[in-house]
C-alpha positions in Angstrom: 119.6 16.4 192.6 116.8 15.4 191.0 114.7 18.3 189.6 110.7 17.2 189.4 108.4 19.1 186.6 105.0 19.4 187.3 102.6 17.5 185.0 100.6 19.6 182.8 97.9 17.6 180.6 97.6 18.6 177.0 94.1 19.5 176.2 91.9 20.9 173.1 89.6 23.4 173.9 86.7 24.6 171.8 86.1 22.0 169.2 82.9 20.1 169.0 82.0 16.6 167.5 79.8 17.4 164.6 80.4 19.7 162.3 78.7 20.3 159.0 80.4 20.8 155.9 81.4 24.1 155.3 84.1 26.6 154.2 84.9 28.2 157.0 87.2 28.9 160.6 86.7 27.8 163.9 89.3 28.8 166.2 90.2 26.4 169.3 92.5 26.4 172.5 95.4 24.3 173.1 97.1 24.1 176.5 99.8 24.3 177.5 100.9 26.0 174.3 104.1 24.9 172.0 102.9 21.5 172.0 102.4 19.5 168.8 99.2 19.4 166.8 98.3 16.9 164.2 95.1 16.3 162.3 93.0 17.1 158.8 91.4 20.5 158.7 93.9 22.4 160.8 95.0 25.4 159.5 97.1 28.2 161.0 96.6 30.1 164.2 94.7 26.9 165.7 91.8 27.2 163.3 89.7 23.8 162.1 88.1 24.3 158.5 85.7 21.2 157.9 86.0 21.8 154.2 89.4 21.3 154.1 89.2 18.3 156.0 86.3 16.8 154.5 83.6 14.2 155.0 83.9 11.7 157.4 85.4 11.0 160.9 88.6 12.7 161.5 91.3 12.9 164.9 93.2 16.2 166.0 95.4 15.2 168.2 97.8 17.3 170.3 101.0 16.3 172.4 102.8 18.0 174.7 105.9 17.5 176.8 108.9 14.9 176.2 109.8 11.7 177.8 108.1 10.7 180.7 106.5 14.1 181.0 104.7 13.6 177.4 100.9 14.1 177.5 98.4 13.5 174.4 94.9 14.4 173.9 92.5 13.7 170.7 89.3 15.3 169.5 87.4 13.2 167.2 85.3 15.4 164.7 82.8 14.2 162.2 82.3 16.5 159.2 78.8 16.0 157.7 78.5 15.1 153.5 78.3 17.9 151.5 75.5 19.2 149.6 75.3 18.0 145.9 72.5 18.7 143.9 71.4 17.7 140.4 69.3 20.0 138.2 67.6 18.2 135.2 64.8 19.8 132.6 62.1 17.4 130.9 63.1 19.5 127.5 65.9 22.2 127.1 64.2 23.1 123.9 61.0 24.2 123.7 58.3 25.7 120.9 56.5 28.6 121.9 54.2 28.2 124.6 55.5 24.5 125.7 56.3 23.6 129.2 59.5 22.2 130.7 59.3 20.1 134.0 62.5 21.4 136.4 63.6 18.8 139.1 66.1 19.6 141.6 67.6 16.5 143.6 69.6 17.0 146.4 71.7 14.8 148.8 74.0 15.2 151.6 73.6 18.0 154.2 73.3 18.1 158.1 71.2 14.8 158.6 68.7 17.2 161.0 68.5 20.3 158.8 65.8 20.8 156.1 66.8 21.9 152.8 66.1 24.8 151.5 66.0 26.2 147.8 66.2 29.5 146.2 65.7 30.0 142.3 66.3 32.9 140.0 63.0 34.3 137.8 61.2 34.8 141.0 60.3 31.2 141.1 58.3 29.8 144.6 61.6 28.0 147.0 60.3 24.2 145.9 62.1 21.6 144.4 60.4 21.1 141.2 58.5 23.4 138.8 56.7 23.5 135.7 57.8 26.4 133.3 57.2 28.2 130.1 59.6 30.7 129.2 58.8 33.0 126.2 62.4 33.6 125.5 65.4 31.3 125.9 66.2 31.3 129.8 69.0 30.2 132.4 67.4 28.6 135.5 69.5 28.8 138.6 68.5 26.7 142.0 70.9 26.9 145.2 70.2 24.7 147.9 71.1 24.7 151.5 70.4 23.6 155.0 71.3 26.4 157.1 74.5 24.9 158.5 76.4 23.5 155.5 77.7 25.6 152.4 74.8 26.0 150.3 75.2 24.5 146.6 73.9 25.5 143.3 73.2 24.5 139.8 72.0 25.9 136.4 70.4 25.0 133.4 69.8 26.6 129.8 66.3 26.1 128.1 66.5 27.2 124.5 63.1 28.5 123.3 62.4 28.4 119.7 61.6 31.9 118.2 57.8 33.1 117.6 56.6 32.2 114.6 55.2 35.6 112.9 52.5 35.2 110.5 50.8 38.0 108.6 47.4 37.3 107.3 45.5 38.9 103.9 42.4 38.5 103.2 39.4 39.7 99.9 37.8 42.9 100.8 34.7 42.6 102.7 32.0 40.5 100.6 28.3 39.3 100.7 28.3 36.2 103.2 29.1 33.1 100.5 30.7 34.7 97.8 34.3 33.4 96.7 36.9 35.1 98.7 40.2 34.4 99.9 42.8 34.2 102.7 47.0 34.1 102.5 49.7 33.9 105.1 52.8 34.9 105.2 55.6 34.2 107.4 58.1 37.0 108.3 61.4 34.7 108.7 61.7 33.4 105.5 65.3 31.9 106.0 63.6 28.8 107.3 61.6 26.0 105.8 57.6 25.8 107.1 54.9 23.6 106.4 51.4 25.4 106.0 48.6 23.2 106.2 44.8 24.5 106.1 42.6 21.8 108.1 39.7 21.3 105.8 38.2 18.3 104.5 40.3 17.1 103.3 43.5 19.3 104.3 44.8 21.6 102.0 48.4 22.7 101.8 49.9 26.1 100.4 49.8 29.9 102.1 46.5 30.3 100.3 43.0 28.8 100.7 39.8 30.1 98.5 36.5 29.6 100.2 33.1 31.4 101.0 33.2 34.6 102.7 32.3 33.9 106.6 34.0 30.8 107.0 36.5 30.1 109.3 39.5 28.4 108.7 42.2 26.9 110.9 46.0 27.4 109.6 48.6 25.3 111.1 52.1 26.5 110.3 55.2 24.1 111.0 58.6 25.1 111.0 60.6 22.1 109.6 63.9 22.4 111.6 62.5 22.3 115.1 58.8 21.3 114.3 57.7 23.8 116.4 53.8 25.2 115.2 51.8 27.8 114.9 48.1 27.8 114.7 45.3 30.3 114.3 41.8 31.0 113.0 41.5 32.5 109.8 38.2 34.0 108.9 37.2 35.2 104.9 35.4 38.8 106.1 31.8 39.3 105.2 28.9 41.7 105.7 26.1 40.0 108.0 24.0 37.8 106.1 20.7 39.7 105.1 17.5 38.0 105.7 14.2 38.6 104.0 11.2 37.7 105.9 7.7 38.7 107.1 4.5 37.1 108.3 0.9 37.8 107.4 -2.0 39.1 109.8 -4.2 38.0 110.1 -3.1 34.9 109.5 -5.8 33.0 108.0 -5.5 30.4 104.7 -8.1 33.2 102.9 -8.6 36.3 104.2 -12.2 37.6 104.1 -12.6 40.6 102.3 -14.4 42.3 104.9 -11.1 42.1 106.4 -9.3 43.5 103.7 -6.5 45.6 105.0 -3.7 43.1 105.7 -0.4 44.0 107.9 2.8 42.5 107.0 5.1 41.7 109.8 8.7 42.2 109.1 10.9 39.5 110.8 14.0 40.5 108.4 17.5 40.0 109.7 20.4 42.8 109.2 18.3 44.6 106.6 18.9 48.6 105.9 17.1 49.4 103.0 15.0 47.4 100.5 11.0 47.4 99.0 7.9 45.8 99.4 6.0 44.9 96.3 2.2 44.5 97.2 1.5 42.1 94.1 2.0 45.1 91.5 -0.9 47.3 93.2 2.0 49.2 95.4 5.7 49.4 96.1 6.1 50.7 99.6 10.1 51.4 100.8 11.5 49.0 103.5 12.2 50.6 106.9 13.6 48.3 109.5 11.2 47.5 112.4 7.9 49.1 110.5 5.2 46.5 109.3 3.3 47.9 106.5 -0.6 47.5 105.9 -2.3 47.3 102.2 -5.7 47.1 101.4 -6.9 44.5 98.6 -10.4 45.6 97.3 -10.8 42.4 95.2 -10.8 38.6 95.8 -8.2 37.0 94.6 -4.4 35.7 94.9 -1.6 37.9 95.6 2.1 37.6 95.2 3.9 39.8 97.8 7.5 40.2 97.6 10.1 41.7 100.6 13.3 42.3 98.8 16.1 43.8 101.7 19.3 45.0 101.4 22.4 44.9 104.1 25.0 47.9 104.5 27.2 46.1 101.6 24.5 45.9 98.9 24.1 42.2 99.6 20.3 41.2 99.1 17.4 38.5 100.0 13.8 38.1 98.7 11.4 36.8 100.4 7.8 36.0 98.8 4.5 34.9 100.2 1.2 34.5 98.1 -2.2 35.5 100.1 -5.4 34.6 99.3 -8.2 37.5 99.8 -11.9 35.3 99.8 -15.0 37.0 99.0 -17.5 36.9 101.8 -20.3 35.8 99.1 -21.5 32.2 99.7 -20.0 31.4 96.4 -16.7 32.6 94.8 -14.6 32.0 91.7 -11.2 33.6 91.6 -10.7 36.0 88.7 -7.2 34.6 87.7 -5.5 31.4 88.0 -2.1 30.2 86.8 -2.2 26.6 85.9 1.6 26.5 85.3 2.6 23.4 87.2 4.1 25.4 90.4 1.8 23.8 92.9 0.4 27.4 93.6 -2.8 28.7 92.4 -2.8 25.9 89.4 -6.6 24.5 89.7 -10.0 27.1 89.2 -12.2 25.7 92.1 -15.5 27.1 92.9 -15.4 28.0 96.8 -18.7 27.9 98.3 -19.5 26.5 102.0 -22.9 24.0 102.7 -23.5 23.5 99.2 -25.9 20.6 98.0 -26.0 21.1 94.3 -23.3 22.7 92.0 -23.0 22.9 88.2 -19.7 24.8 87.3 -19.2 25.2 83.7 -16.5 27.5 81.7 -16.9 28.9 77.9 -14.2 30.2 75.6 -14.7 33.6 74.1 -16.6 32.1 71.5 -19.3 30.5 73.9 -18.0 26.8 73.6 -18.1 25.0 77.0 -14.7 24.3 77.6 -15.2 22.5 81.3 -17.9 21.1 83.4 -17.9 20.2 86.8 -20.7 19.3 89.4 -18.1 18.1 92.3 -17.2 21.4 94.0 -13.8 19.3 94.5 -13.2 19.1 91.0 -11.7 22.1 88.9 -10.7 23.3 86.0 -6.9 22.7 85.6 -6.3 24.8 82.2 -6.8 22.1 79.8 -9.1 21.6 76.8 -9.7 18.5 75.2 -5.9 17.1 76.4 -4.2 20.1 75.2 -3.3 23.4 77.6 -5.6 26.3 76.9 -4.5 29.4 75.5 -4.2 32.2 77.9 -6.8 34.6 78.2 -10.1 35.5 79.5 -12.9 33.0 79.7 -16.4 32.9 81.1 -17.6 31.0 84.2 -21.2 30.1 85.1 -21.8 28.4 88.6 -25.4 27.3 89.8 -25.5 25.9 93.1 -27.9 25.1 95.9 -27.0 25.6 99.5 -28.2 23.5 102.4 -30.8 26.3 103.4 -32.3 25.5 99.7 -31.1 28.7 98.6 -30.1 29.0 94.8 -27.0 31.1 93.8 -26.2 31.8 90.5 -22.9 33.4 89.9 -21.3 34.8 86.3 -18.2 36.5 85.5 -14.3 36.6 83.8 -11.6 34.6 85.2 -8.3 35.2 83.3 -5.8 32.1 82.7 -1.7 33.1 82.9 0.8 31.2 81.7 
């Protein structure tokens, strides 16, 4: 008797031809059961694990039966390359404020998938970053393609401790007075180089200079070459400036406009006084424009002295001319001291055709004579300086209207 067995083909059901590299179990069926299964990546209970199989092409074979009834089938499976990454940094040791460029390079994974990046420290999901951590930090990135096992890498960026500096300065001083600035470094265990950016540069923890000046100081830690720079000012009170102008603004103010206004143009002044050529002293008030009446023709020196809150002062003087409205005028004083102001005694007149100008000492001796209105007395007698004192002048003029004018008076020579 011959026994005939029914032919049953071996089958593998549930496996695809391509898998991502992933540590996972993929169940499949074998029919009929109890055959012989061979191939990489096979784990218990008919499961296929791509990561166990590894990258590349694999063949899974199933054989059922014996002898002439034996049947065999196989499945070819390709496992994609695993994702591999490399995380690099342009610098792994930073000074405060420095920047390091992080870049992750990824290879492998599913060829049809887009790589996704996930960083710690709230960084955006891209492959590159410029970072400037304040303290030492570990940066971690994980790369995935949505199919393969994700892969991560980390890098440690060490940030040098900040250089902590205390600045001491001189007390607040008047602008321009000599003061100082000094820096003290809190960390006394490390070596430092302190450079003040003057011309030429100065080294050391202290600098001396005018109040109001600013100095850049650069501090370098010698073992890391990390730098800290800051701007230091030697404190000062606001610079006080005395200044005024005169109204009316004539070269010589006629005596019929003898009330003169002084317009305050000072800066940062809080107190002070106006000296009206010794005739009056008026307390200074910011924004107040004092007036003074000059009753006699002549030259007057007005002095304004002001102070700021710190007691710093400034002084400004201006000479004004008060001109007699008479057709012929001679000042009652002059100062031939070579300062270029009121050094020459002139006859001041308009429309003069003829002139005779004479000066006499107290004994009646003529010490000077001129017939030219442009020539005045320079206070010299016979090549020697005349003594200070009172002299008498005589002026005889003929005007262009043929009127003759005679003037006589005293003039004081002041040295």
